[in-house]
CHARMM-style PDB file with segment names, atoms N, HN, CA, C and O in Angstrom:
ATOM      1  N   MET     1     -10.423 -84.887 -66.281  1.00  0.00      PROA
ATOM      2  CA  MET     1      -9.142 -84.391 -66.258  1.00  0.00      PROA
ATOM      3  C   MET     1      -8.933 -83.785 -65.009  1.00  0.00      PROA
ATOM      4  O   MET     1      -7.766 -83.974 -64.666  1.00  0.00      PROA
ATOM      5  N   SER     2      -9.622 -83.083 -64.115  1.00  0.00      PROA
ATOM      6  HN  SER     2     -10.570 -82.930 -64.393  1.00  0.00      PROA
ATOM      7  CA  SER     2      -8.672 -82.644 -62.754  1.00  0.00      PROA
ATOM      8  C   SER     2      -8.217 -83.899 -61.846  1.00  0.00      PROA
ATOM      9  O   SER     2      -7.313 -83.780 -61.019  1.00  0.00      PROA
ATOM     10  N   ALA     3      -8.878 -85.057 -62.049  1.00  0.00      PROA
ATOM     11  HN  ALA     3      -9.613 -85.154 -62.721  1.00  0.00      PROA
ATOM     12  CA  ALA     3      -7.987 -86.005 -61.177  1.00  0.00      PROA
ATOM     13  C   ALA     3      -6.709 -86.335 -61.630  1.00  0.00      PROA
ATOM     14  O   ALA     3      -6.147 -87.178 -60.930  1.00  0.00      PROA
ATOM     15  N   GLU     4      -6.153 -85.970 -62.486  1.00  0.00      PROA
ATOM     16  HN  GLU     4      -6.610 -85.285 -63.055  1.00  0.00      PROA
ATOM     17  CA  GLU     4      -4.725 -86.127 -62.920  1.00  0.00      PROA
ATOM     18  C   GLU     4      -3.496 -84.983 -62.734  1.00  0.00      PROA
ATOM     19  O   GLU     4      -2.271 -85.019 -62.854  1.00  0.00      PROA
ATOM     20  N   LEU     5      -4.346 -84.096 -62.427  1.00  0.00      PROA
ATOM     21  HN  LEU     5      -5.340 -84.067 -62.329  1.00  0.00      PROA
ATOM     22  CA  LEU     5      -3.568 -82.673 -61.806  1.00  0.00      PROA
ATOM     23  C   LEU     5      -3.679 -82.361 -60.609  1.00  0.00      PROA
ATOM     24  O   LEU     5      -4.659 -82.241 -59.873  1.00  0.00      PROA
ATOM     25  N   SER     6      -2.084 -82.175 -60.389  1.00  0.00      PROA
ATOM     26  HN  SER     6      -1.288 -82.272 -60.987  1.00  0.00      PROA
ATOM     27  CA  SER     6      -2.199 -81.605 -59.271  1.00  0.00      PROA
ATOM     28  C   SER     6      -1.918 -80.375 -59.027  1.00  0.00      PROA
ATOM     29  O   SER     6      -0.953 -79.762 -59.485  1.00  0.00      PROA
ATOM     30  N   TRP     7      -3.296 -79.683 -57.813  1.00  0.00      PROA
ATOM     31  HN  TRP     7      -4.080 -80.180 -57.441  1.00  0.00      PROA
ATOM     32  CA  TRP     7      -3.764 -78.260 -57.440  1.00  0.00      PROA
ATOM     33  C   TRP     7      -3.038 -77.692 -56.278  1.00  0.00      PROA
ATOM     34  O   TRP     7      -2.820 -78.412 -55.303  1.00  0.00      PROA
ATOM     35  N   PHE     8      -2.644 -76.443 -56.305  1.00  0.00      PROA
ATOM     36  HN  PHE     8      -2.822 -75.858 -57.096  1.00  0.00      PROA
ATOM     37  CA  PHE     8      -2.391 -75.709 -55.521  1.00  0.00      PROA
ATOM     38  C   PHE     8      -3.184 -74.499 -55.145  1.00  0.00      PROA
ATOM     39  O   PHE     8      -3.611 -73.649 -55.927  1.00  0.00      PROA
ATOM     40  N   LYS     9      -3.310 -74.527 -53.982  1.00  0.00      PROA
ATOM     41  HN  LYS     9      -2.963 -75.217 -53.347  1.00  0.00      PROA
ATOM     42  CA  LYS     9      -3.897 -72.897 -53.434  1.00  0.00      PROA
ATOM     43  C   LYS     9      -3.218 -71.921 -53.892  1.00  0.00      PROA
ATOM     44  O   LYS     9      -2.294 -72.097 -54.686  1.00  0.00      PROA
ATOM     45  N   SER    10      -3.571 -70.784 -53.465  1.00  0.00      PROA
ATOM     46  HN  SER    10      -4.322 -70.641 -52.819  1.00  0.00      PROA
ATOM     47  CA  SER    10      -2.702 -69.410 -53.799  1.00  0.00      PROA
ATOM     48  C   SER    10      -1.857 -68.795 -52.631  1.00  0.00      PROA
ATOM     49  O   SER    10      -2.704 -68.337 -51.864  1.00  0.00      PROA
ATOM     50  N   SER    11      -0.800 -68.589 -52.189  1.00  0.00      PROA
ATOM     51  HN  SER    11      -0.112 -68.961 -52.812  1.00  0.00      PROA
ATOM     52  CA  SER    11      -0.286 -68.242 -51.347  1.00  0.00      PROA
ATOM     53  C   SER    11      -1.156 -66.931 -50.428  1.00  0.00      PROA
ATOM     54  O   SER    11      -1.268 -66.716 -49.222  1.00  0.00      PROA
ATOM     55  N   TYR    12      -1.512 -66.446 -51.270  1.00  0.00      PROA
ATOM     56  HN  TYR    12      -1.421 -66.621 -52.251  1.00  0.00      PROA
ATOM     57  CA  TYR    12      -2.891 -65.148 -50.508  1.00  0.00      PROA
ATOM     58  C   TYR    12      -4.229 -65.687 -50.189  1.00  0.00      PROA
ATOM     59  O   TYR    12      -5.060 -64.910 -49.719  1.00  0.00      PROA
ATOM     60  N   SER    13      -4.539 -66.939 -50.391  1.00  0.00      PROA
ATOM     61  HN  SER    13      -3.863 -67.571 -50.773  1.00  0.00      PROA
ATOM     62  CA  SER    13      -5.718 -67.507 -49.774  1.00  0.00      PROA
ATOM     63  C   SER    13      -6.016 -67.030 -48.531  1.00  0.00      PROA
ATOM     64  O   SER    13      -4.940 -66.957 -47.939  1.00  0.00      PROA
ATOM     65  N   ASP    14      -6.986 -66.632 -47.749  1.00  0.00      PROA
ATOM     66  HN  ASP    14      -7.861 -66.691 -48.230  1.00  0.00      PROA
ATOM     67  CA  ASP    14      -7.307 -66.711 -46.404  1.00  0.00      PROA
ATOM     68  C   ASP    14      -7.188 -67.900 -46.163  1.00  0.00      PROA
ATOM     69  O   ASP    14      -7.192 -68.851 -46.944  1.00  0.00      PROA
ATOM     70  N   SER    15      -7.028 -67.860 -44.576  1.00  0.00      PROA
ATOM     71  HN  SER    15      -7.024 -67.087 -43.942  1.00  0.00      PROA
ATOM     72  CA  SER    15      -7.069 -68.669 -44.131  1.00  0.00      PROA
ATOM     73  C   SER    15      -8.246 -69.653 -43.567  1.00  0.00      PROA
ATOM     74  O   SER    15      -7.979 -70.696 -42.970  1.00  0.00      PROA
ATOM     75  N   SER    16      -9.814 -69.127 -43.866  1.00  0.00      PROA
ATOM     76  HN  SER    16     -10.031 -68.279 -44.350  1.00  0.00      PROA
ATOM     77  CA  SER    16     -10.542 -69.685 -43.639  1.00  0.00      PROA
ATOM     78  C   SER    16     -11.400 -70.870 -45.115  1.00  0.00      PROA
ATOM     79  O   SER    16     -12.377 -71.590 -45.321  1.00  0.00      PROA
ATOM     80  N   GLY    17     -10.166 -70.347 -45.760  1.00  0.00      PROA
ATOM     81  HN  GLY    17      -9.372 -69.763 -45.593  1.00  0.00      PROA
ATOM     82  CA  GLY    17     -10.634 -71.209 -46.994  1.00  0.00      PROA
ATOM     83  C   GLY    17     -12.031 -70.976 -47.801  1.00  0.00      PROA
ATOM     84  O   GLY    17     -12.700 -71.699 -48.539  1.00  0.00      PROA
ATOM     85  N   SER    18     -12.184 -69.491 -47.275  1.00  0.00      PROA
ATOM     86  HN  SER    18     -11.640 -68.903 -46.676  1.00  0.00      PROA
ATOM     87  CA  SER    18     -13.363 -69.200 -47.870  1.00  0.00      PROA
ATOM     88  C   SER    18     -13.030 -68.107 -49.466  1.00  0.00      PROA
ATOM     89  O   SER    18     -13.707 -67.168 -49.884  1.00  0.00      PROA
ATOM     90  N   ALA    19     -12.330 -68.433 -49.781  1.00  0.00      PROA
ATOM     91  HN  ALA    19     -11.780 -69.196 -49.442  1.00  0.00      PROA
ATOM     92  CA  ALA    19     -11.657 -66.893 -50.922  1.00  0.00      PROA
ATOM     93  C   ALA    19     -10.465 -67.887 -51.622  1.00  0.00      PROA
ATOM     94  O   ALA    19      -9.300 -67.523 -51.784  1.00  0.00      PROA
ATOM     95  N   CYS    20     -10.806 -68.726 -51.862  1.00  0.00      PROA
ATOM     96  HN  CYS    20     -11.753 -69.021 -51.730  1.00  0.00      PROA
ATOM     97  CA  CYS    20      -9.205 -69.816 -52.146  1.00  0.00      PROA
ATOM     98  C   CYS    20      -9.028 -69.712 -53.949  1.00  0.00      PROA
ATOM     99  O   CYS    20      -9.901 -70.470 -54.372  1.00  0.00      PROA
ATOM    100  N   LEU    21      -8.428 -69.224 -54.910  1.00  0.00      PROA
ATOM    101  HN  LEU    21      -7.720 -68.608 -54.566  1.00  0.00      PROA
ATOM    102  CA  LEU    21      -8.671 -70.170 -56.052  1.00  0.00      PROA
ATOM    103  C   LEU    21      -7.397 -71.024 -56.146  1.00  0.00      PROA
ATOM    104  O   LEU    21      -6.345 -70.734 -55.575  1.00  0.00      PROA
ATOM    105  N   GLU    22      -7.627 -72.317 -57.074  1.00  0.00      PROA
ATOM    106  HN  GLU    22      -8.481 -72.553 -57.538  1.00  0.00      PROA
ATOM    107  CA  GLU    22      -6.692 -73.744 -56.941  1.00  0.00      PROA
ATOM    108  C   GLU    22      -6.210 -73.457 -58.359  1.00  0.00      PROA
ATOM    109  O   GLU    22      -7.099 -73.315 -59.199  1.00  0.00      PROA
ATOM    110  N   VAL    23      -4.411 -73.305 -58.928  1.00  0.00      PROA
ATOM    111  HN  VAL    23      -3.689 -73.421 -58.246  1.00  0.00      PROA
ATOM    112  CA  VAL    23      -4.469 -73.827 -59.733  1.00  0.00      PROA
ATOM    113  C   VAL    23      -3.652 -74.818 -59.828  1.00  0.00      PROA
ATOM    114  O   VAL    23      -2.930 -75.214 -58.913  1.00  0.00      PROA
ATOM    115  N   ALA    24      -3.723 -75.330 -61.063  1.00  0.00      PROA
ATOM    116  HN  ALA    24      -4.310 -75.008 -61.807  1.00  0.00      PROA
ATOM    117  CA  ALA    24      -2.686 -76.780 -61.584  1.00  0.00      PROA
ATOM    118  C   ALA    24      -1.992 -76.196 -63.168  1.00  0.00      PROA
ATOM    119  O   ALA    24      -2.221 -75.272 -63.948  1.00  0.00      PROA
ATOM    120  N   CYS    25      -1.158 -77.198 -63.083  1.00  0.00      PROA
ATOM    121  HN  CYS    25      -0.972 -77.948 -62.449  1.00  0.00      PROA
ATOM    122  CA  CYS    25       0.014 -76.935 -64.558  1.00  0.00      PROA
ATOM    123  C   CYS    25      -0.397 -78.330 -65.328  1.00  0.00      PROA
ATOM    124  O   CYS    25      -0.656 -79.274 -64.581  1.00  0.00      PROA
ATOM    125  N   SER    26      -0.461 -78.502 -66.401  1.00  0.00      PROA
ATOM    126  HN  SER    26      -0.251 -77.736 -67.008  1.00  0.00      PROA
ATOM    127  CA  SER    26      -0.277 -79.542 -66.956  1.00  0.00      PROA
ATOM    128  C   SER    26       0.435 -79.239 -68.281  1.00  0.00      PROA
ATOM    129  O   SER    26       0.666 -78.105 -68.700  1.00  0.00      PROA
ATOM    130  N   ARG    27       0.816 -80.605 -69.003  1.00  0.00      PROA
ATOM    131  HN  ARG    27       0.629 -81.526 -68.663  1.00  0.00      PROA
ATOM    132  CA  ARG    27       1.546 -80.878 -70.090  1.00  0.00      PROA
ATOM    133  C   ARG    27       1.643 -81.803 -71.108  1.00  0.00      PROA
ATOM    134  O   ARG    27       2.292 -82.805 -70.806  1.00  0.00      PROA
ATOM    135  N   SER    28       1.214 -81.768 -72.168  1.00  0.00      PROA
ATOM    136  HN  SER    28       0.687 -80.954 -72.413  1.00  0.00      PROA
ATOM    137  CA  SER    28       1.523 -83.556 -72.578  1.00  0.00      PROA
ATOM    138  C   SER    28       1.945 -83.537 -74.069  1.00  0.00      PROA
ATOM    139  O   SER    28       2.009 -82.455 -74.653  1.00  0.00      PROA
ATOM    140  N   ASN    29       2.142 -84.323 -74.498  1.00  0.00      PROA
ATOM    141  HN  ASN    29       2.090 -85.201 -74.024  1.00  0.00      PROA
ATOM    142  CA  ASN    29       3.448 -84.231 -75.771  1.00  0.00      PROA
ATOM    143  C   ASN    29       2.531 -83.464 -77.028  1.00  0.00      PROA
ATOM    144  O   ASN    29       3.198 -83.030 -77.967  1.00  0.00      PROA
ATOM    145  N   SER    30       1.299 -83.314 -77.073  1.00  0.00      PROA
ATOM    146  HN  SER    30       0.757 -83.667 -76.310  1.00  0.00      PROA
ATOM    147  CA  SER    30       0.660 -82.722 -78.431  1.00  0.00      PROA
ATOM    148  C   SER    30       0.444 -81.376 -77.801  1.00  0.00      PROA
ATOM    149  O   SER    30       0.191 -80.613 -78.733  1.00  0.00      PROA
ATOM    150  N   SER    31       0.420 -80.586 -76.431  1.00  0.00      PROA
ATOM    151  HN  SER    31       0.626 -81.206 -75.674  1.00  0.00      PROA
ATOM    152  CA  SER    31      -0.169 -79.330 -76.396  1.00  0.00      PROA
ATOM    153  C   SER    31       0.886 -78.717 -75.458  1.00  0.00      PROA
ATOM    154  O   SER    31       1.330 -79.434 -74.561  1.00  0.00      PROA
ATOM    155  N   PRO    32       1.390 -77.268 -75.604  1.00  0.00      PROA
ATOM    156  CA  PRO    32       2.462 -76.925 -74.562  1.00  0.00      PROA
ATOM    157  C   PRO    32       1.816 -76.465 -73.236  1.00  0.00      PROA
ATOM    158  O   PRO    32       0.621 -76.284 -73.005  1.00  0.00      PROA
ATOM    159  N   HSD    33       2.610 -76.354 -72.624  1.00  0.00      PROA
ATOM    160  HN  HSD    33       3.581 -76.501 -72.811  1.00  0.00      PROA
ATOM    161  CA  HSD    33       1.933 -76.114 -70.986  1.00  0.00      PROA
ATOM    162  C   HSD    33       0.692 -75.362 -70.455  1.00  0.00      PROA
ATOM    163  O   HSD    33       1.157 -74.223 -70.481  1.00  0.00      PROA
ATOM    164  N   THR    34      -0.380 -75.240 -70.060  1.00  0.00      PROA
ATOM    165  HN  THR    34      -0.757 -76.166 -70.038  1.00  0.00      PROA
ATOM    166  CA  THR    34      -1.472 -74.936 -69.996  1.00  0.00      PROA
ATOM    167  C   THR    34      -1.440 -75.234 -68.262  1.00  0.00      PROA
ATOM    168  O   THR    34      -0.801 -76.049 -67.596  1.00  0.00      PROA
ATOM    169  N   ILE    35      -2.621 -73.980 -67.817  1.00  0.00      PROA
ATOM    170  HN  ILE    35      -3.139 -73.317 -68.358  1.00  0.00      PROA
ATOM    171  CA  ILE    35      -2.899 -73.310 -66.288  1.00  0.00      PROA
ATOM    172  C   ILE    35      -4.399 -73.549 -66.366  1.00  0.00      PROA
ATOM    173  O   ILE    35      -5.110 -73.052 -67.239  1.00  0.00      PROA
ATOM    174  N   HSD    36      -4.677 -74.065 -65.734  1.00  0.00      PROA
ATOM    175  HN  HSD    36      -4.099 -74.468 -65.025  1.00  0.00      PROA
ATOM    176  CA  HSD    36      -5.861 -74.764 -65.202  1.00  0.00      PROA
ATOM    177  C   HSD    36      -6.812 -73.978 -63.501  1.00  0.00      PROA
ATOM    178  O   HSD    36      -6.713 -74.602 -62.445  1.00  0.00      PROA
ATOM    179  N   ILE    37      -7.396 -73.017 -63.545  1.00  0.00      PROA
ATOM    180  HN  ILE    37      -7.477 -72.510 -64.403  1.00  0.00      PROA
ATOM    181  CA  ILE    37      -7.666 -72.678 -62.239  1.00  0.00      PROA
ATOM    182  C   ILE    37      -9.404 -73.103 -62.197  1.00  0.00      PROA
ATOM    183  O   ILE    37     -10.257 -73.465 -63.007  1.00  0.00      PROA
ATOM    184  N   ARG    38      -9.327 -72.848 -60.914  1.00  0.00      PROA
ATOM    185  HN  ARG    38      -8.634 -72.554 -60.256  1.00  0.00      PROA
ATOM    186  CA  ARG    38     -10.619 -73.203 -60.379  1.00  0.00      PROA
ATOM    187  C   ARG    38     -11.261 -72.887 -59.289  1.00  0.00      PROA
ATOM    188  O   ARG    38     -10.337 -73.023 -58.487  1.00  0.00      PROA
ATOM    189  N   ASP    39     -12.330 -72.505 -58.544  1.00  0.00      PROA
ATOM    190  HN  ASP    39     -13.081 -72.394 -59.195  1.00  0.00      PROA
ATOM    191  CA  ASP    39     -12.715 -72.300 -56.875  1.00  0.00      PROA
ATOM    192  C   ASP    39     -12.642 -73.349 -56.210  1.00  0.00      PROA
ATOM    193  O   ASP    39     -13.214 -74.413 -56.444  1.00  0.00      PROA
ATOM    194  N   SER    40     -11.712 -73.012 -55.084  1.00  0.00      PROA
ATOM    195  HN  SER    40     -11.247 -72.147 -54.894  1.00  0.00      PROA
ATOM    196  CA  SER    40     -11.416 -74.309 -54.082  1.00  0.00      PROA
ATOM    197  C   SER    40     -13.090 -74.254 -53.449  1.00  0.00      PROA
ATOM    198  O   SER    40     -13.306 -75.426 -53.142  1.00  0.00      PROA
ATOM    199  N   LYS    41     -14.054 -73.625 -53.199  1.00  0.00      PROA
ATOM    200  HN  LYS    41     -13.879 -72.673 -53.448  1.00  0.00      PROA
ATOM    201  CA  LYS    41     -14.780 -73.507 -52.762  1.00  0.00      PROA
ATOM    202  C   LYS    41     -15.805 -74.906 -53.069  1.00  0.00      PROA
ATOM    203  O   LYS    41     -16.496 -75.509 -52.247  1.00  0.00      PROA
ATOM    204  N   LEU    42     -15.639 -75.179 -54.522  1.00  0.00      PROA
ATOM    205  HN  LEU    42     -15.078 -74.689 -55.190  1.00  0.00      PROA
ATOM    206  CA  LEU    42     -16.681 -76.041 -55.131  1.00  0.00      PROA
ATOM    207  C   LEU    42     -15.917 -77.618 -55.008  1.00  0.00      PROA
ATOM    208  O   LEU    42     -16.301 -78.493 -55.784  1.00  0.00      PROA
ATOM    209  N   GLY    43     -15.039 -77.866 -54.196  1.00  0.00      PROA
ATOM    210  HN  GLY    43     -14.727 -77.155 -53.565  1.00  0.00      PROA
ATOM    211  CA  GLY    43     -14.482 -79.094 -53.984  1.00  0.00      PROA
ATOM    212  C   GLY    43     -13.685 -79.848 -55.439  1.00  0.00      PROA
ATOM    213  O   GLY    43     -13.419 -79.050 -56.338  1.00  0.00      PROA
ATOM    214  N   PRO    44     -13.478 -80.670 -55.572  1.00  0.00      PROA
ATOM    215  CA  PRO    44     -12.638 -81.761 -56.342  1.00  0.00      PROA
ATOM    216  C   PRO    44     -13.360 -81.534 -57.840  1.00  0.00      PROA
ATOM    217  O   PRO    44     -12.741 -81.412 -58.897  1.00  0.00      PROA
ATOM    218  N   GLY    45     -14.729 -81.507 -57.687  1.00  0.00      PROA
ATOM    219  HN  GLY    45     -15.231 -81.606 -56.829  1.00  0.00      PROA
ATOM    220  CA  GLY    45     -15.237 -81.320 -58.865  1.00  0.00      PROA
ATOM    221  C   GLY    45     -15.715 -80.020 -59.428  1.00  0.00      PROA
ATOM    222  O   GLY    45     -16.651 -79.986 -60.226  1.00  0.00      PROA
ATOM    223  N   SER    46     -15.142 -79.047 -59.058  1.00  0.00      PROA
ATOM    224  HN  SER    46     -14.381 -79.075 -58.410  1.00  0.00      PROA
ATOM    225  CA  SER    46     -15.404 -77.961 -59.644  1.00  0.00      PROA
ATOM    226  C   SER    46     -15.406 -77.946 -61.138  1.00  0.00      PROA
ATOM    227  O   SER    46     -14.960 -78.876 -61.809  1.00  0.00      PROA
ATOM    228  N   PRO    47     -15.884 -76.941 -61.595  1.00  0.00      PROA
ATOM    229  CA  PRO    47     -15.375 -76.719 -62.857  1.00  0.00      PROA
ATOM    230  C   PRO    47     -14.418 -75.834 -62.722  1.00  0.00      PROA
ATOM    231  O   PRO    47     -14.383 -75.134 -61.711  1.00  0.00      PROA
ATOM    232  N   HSD    48     -13.149 -75.671 -64.067  1.00  0.00      PROA
ATOM    233  HN  HSD    48     -13.177 -76.240 -64.889  1.00  0.00      PROA
ATOM    234  CA  HSD    48     -12.238 -75.139 -64.210  1.00  0.00      PROA
ATOM    235  C   HSD    48     -12.209 -74.528 -65.374  1.00  0.00      PROA
ATOM    236  O   HSD    48     -13.066 -74.724 -66.236  1.00  0.00      PROA
ATOM    237  N   PHE    49     -11.084 -73.618 -65.529  1.00  0.00      PROA
ATOM    238  HN  PHE    49     -10.388 -73.459 -64.829  1.00  0.00      PROA
ATOM    239  CA  PHE    49     -10.879 -73.238 -66.678  1.00  0.00      PROA
ATOM    240  C   PHE    49      -9.469 -73.292 -67.054  1.00  0.00      PROA
ATOM    241  O   PHE    49      -8.561 -73.455 -66.238  1.00  0.00      PROA
ATOM    242  N   VAL    50      -9.254 -73.100 -68.762  1.00  0.00      PROA
ATOM    243  HN  VAL    50      -9.991 -72.967 -69.425  1.00  0.00      PROA
ATOM    244  CA  VAL    50      -7.806 -73.385 -68.782  1.00  0.00      PROA
ATOM    245  C   VAL    50      -7.353 -72.292 -69.462  1.00  0.00      PROA
ATOM    246  O   VAL    50      -8.275 -71.732 -70.056  1.00  0.00      PROA
ATOM    247  N   VAL    51      -6.018 -71.639 -69.640  1.00  0.00      PROA
ATOM    248  HN  VAL    51      -5.269 -72.093 -69.157  1.00  0.00      PROA
ATOM    249  CA  VAL    51      -5.531 -70.906 -70.496  1.00  0.00      PROA
ATOM    250  C   VAL    51      -3.997 -71.264 -70.356  1.00  0.00      PROA
ATOM    251  O   VAL    51      -3.450 -71.676 -69.333  1.00  0.00      PROA
ATOM    252  N   PRO    52      -3.175 -70.933 -72.072  1.00  0.00      PROA
ATOM    253  CA  PRO    52      -2.153 -71.011 -72.190  1.00  0.00      PROA
ATOM    254  C   PRO    52      -1.001 -70.466 -70.903  1.00  0.00      PROA
ATOM    255  O   PRO    52      -1.205 -69.515 -70.149  1.00  0.00      PROA
ATOM    256  N   ALA    53      -0.221 -71.031 -70.909  1.00  0.00      PROA
ATOM    257  HN  ALA    53      -0.054 -71.804 -71.521  1.00  0.00      PROA
ATOM    258  CA  ALA    53       1.306 -70.918 -69.669  1.00  0.00      PROA
ATOM    259  C   ALA    53       1.574 -69.637 -70.124  1.00  0.00      PROA
ATOM    260  O   ALA    53       2.439 -69.162 -69.389  1.00  0.00      PROA
ATOM    261  N   ASP    54       1.248 -68.858 -70.976  1.00  0.00      PROA
ATOM    262  HN  ASP    54       0.545 -69.244 -71.574  1.00  0.00      PROA
ATOM    263  CA  ASP    54       2.276 -67.680 -71.561  1.00  0.00      PROA
ATOM    264  C   ASP    54       0.984 -65.989 -70.963  1.00  0.00      PROA
ATOM    265  O   ASP    54       1.023 -64.876 -70.439  1.00  0.00      PROA
ATOM    266  N   ALA    55       0.178 -66.862 -71.488  1.00  0.00      PROA
ATOM    267  HN  ALA    55       0.146 -67.767 -71.914  1.00  0.00      PROA
ATOM    268  CA  ALA    55      -0.935 -65.720 -70.898  1.00  0.00      PROA
ATOM    269  C   ALA    55      -1.406 -65.798 -69.456  1.00  0.00      PROA
ATOM    270  O   ALA    55      -2.172 -65.021 -68.887  1.00  0.00      PROA
ATOM    271  N   TRP    56      -0.863 -66.780 -69.015  1.00  0.00      PROA
ATOM    272  HN  TRP    56      -0.241 -67.412 -69.477  1.00  0.00      PROA
ATOM    273  CA  TRP    56      -1.027 -66.648 -67.253  1.00  0.00      PROA
ATOM    274  C   TRP    56       0.299 -65.790 -66.576  1.00  0.00      PROA
ATOM    275  O   TRP    56       0.296 -65.063 -65.583  1.00  0.00      PROA
ATOM    276  N   ALA    57       1.373 -66.133 -67.443  1.00  0.00      PROA
ATOM    277  HN  ALA    57       1.375 -66.724 -68.250  1.00  0.00      PROA
ATOM    278  CA  ALA    57       2.734 -65.378 -66.828  1.00  0.00      PROA
ATOM    279  C   ALA    57       2.272 -63.952 -66.998  1.00  0.00      PROA
ATOM    280  O   ALA    57       2.642 -63.100 -66.190  1.00  0.00      PROA
ATOM    281  N   VAL    58       1.412 -63.625 -68.099  1.00  0.00      PROA
ATOM    282  HN  VAL    58       1.111 -64.318 -68.755  1.00  0.00      PROA
ATOM    283  CA  VAL    58       1.558 -62.200 -68.156  1.00  0.00      PROA
ATOM    284  C   VAL    58       0.521 -61.482 -67.234  1.00  0.00      PROA
ATOM    285  O   VAL    58       0.556 -60.306 -66.874  1.00  0.00      PROA
ATOM    286  N   PHE    59      -0.790 -62.823 -66.801  1.00  0.00      PROA
ATOM    287  HN  PHE    59      -0.818 -63.779 -67.094  1.00  0.00      PROA
ATOM    288  CA  PHE    59      -1.467 -62.011 -65.817  1.00  0.00      PROA
ATOM    289  C   PHE    59      -0.551 -61.944 -64.846  1.00  0.00      PROA
ATOM    290  O   PHE    59      -0.138 -60.807 -64.619  1.00  0.00      PROA
ATOM    291  N   VAL    60      -0.062 -62.902 -64.137  1.00  0.00      PROA
ATOM    292  HN  VAL    60      -0.397 -63.826 -64.321  1.00  0.00      PROA
ATOM    293  CA  VAL    60       0.419 -62.779 -62.943  1.00  0.00      PROA
ATOM    294  C   VAL    60       1.585 -61.388 -63.033  1.00  0.00      PROA
ATOM    295  O   VAL    60       1.723 -60.708 -62.017  1.00  0.00      PROA
ATOM    296  N   ALA    61       2.116 -61.156 -63.872  1.00  0.00      PROA
ATOM    297  HN  ALA    61       2.004 -61.709 -64.698  1.00  0.00      PROA
ATOM    298  CA  ALA    61       3.460 -60.173 -63.411  1.00  0.00      PROA
ATOM    299  C   ALA    61       2.399 -58.622 -63.951  1.00  0.00      PROA
ATOM    300  O   ALA    61       2.993 -57.600 -64.294  1.00  0.00      PROA
ATOM    301  N   TYR    62       1.026 -58.671 -63.948  1.00  0.00      PROA
ATOM    302  HN  TYR    62       0.544 -59.501 -63.670  1.00  0.00      PROA
ATOM    303  CA  TYR    62       0.669 -57.541 -64.498  1.00  0.00      PROA
ATOM    304  C   TYR    62      -0.476 -57.350 -62.561  1.00  0.00      PROA
ATOM    305  O   TYR    62      -0.887 -56.328 -62.011  1.00  0.00      PROA
ATOM    306  N   ALA    63      -0.579 -58.653 -62.185  1.00  0.00      PROA
ATOM    307  HN  ALA    63      -0.245 -59.484 -62.631  1.00  0.00      PROA
ATOM    308  CA  ALA    63      -1.079 -58.608 -61.095  1.00  0.00      PROA
ATOM    309  C   ALA    63      -0.206 -58.265 -59.903  1.00  0.00      PROA
ATOM    310  O   ALA    63      -0.628 -57.546 -58.998  1.00  0.00      PROA
ATOM    311  N   SER    64       1.036 -58.792 -59.907  1.00  0.00      PROA
ATOM    312  HN  SER    64       1.379 -59.376 -60.643  1.00  0.00      PROA
ATOM    313  CA  SER    64       2.274 -58.355 -58.996  1.00  0.00      PROA
ATOM    314  C   SER    64       2.746 -57.078 -59.221  1.00  0.00      PROA
ATOM    315  O   SER    64       3.601 -56.619 -58.463  1.00  0.00      PROA
ATOM    316  N   ARG    65       2.268 -56.358 -60.258  1.00  0.00      PROA
ATOM    317  HN  ARG    65       1.573 -56.730 -60.874  1.00  0.00      PROA
ATOM    318  CA  ARG    65       2.885 -54.911 -60.470  1.00  0.00      PROA
ATOM    319  C   ARG    65       1.557 -54.078 -59.705  1.00  0.00      PROA
ATOM    320  O   ARG    65       1.797 -53.016 -59.130  1.00  0.00      PROA
ATOM    321  N   GLU    66       0.359 -54.551 -59.737  1.00  0.00      PROA
ATOM    322  HN  GLU    66       0.165 -55.413 -60.204  1.00  0.00      PROA
ATOM    323  CA  GLU    66      -0.803 -53.794 -59.480  1.00  0.00      PROA
ATOM    324  C   GLU    66      -1.099 -53.838 -58.064  1.00  0.00      PROA
ATOM    325  O   GLU    66      -1.803 -52.951 -57.582  1.00  0.00      PROA
ATOM    326  N   ALA    67      -0.489 -55.074 -57.110  1.00  0.00      PROA
ATOM    327  HN  ALA    67       0.083 -55.795 -57.501  1.00  0.00      PROA
ATOM    328  CA  ALA    67      -0.704 -55.319 -55.498  1.00  0.00      PROA
ATOM    329  C   ALA    67      -0.077 -54.463 -54.619  1.00  0.00      PROA
ATOM    330  OT1 ALA    67      -0.214 -54.616 -53.405  1.00  0.00      PROA
TER     331      ALA     67
END
């Protein structure tokens, strides 16, 4: 699944690459947008987890307020 996703790193990731999250968005005809999150240290084959886009939006809004 991750081969067909376009991953990007957080703009807040450190410059050494040792503390990075990568995120990818997907959408298919049978499902709504989903957000995929993985640890960049583990490389392209890293396991990742998936959350609905609306749950991700709530998390990002909360994290932005608390930052």
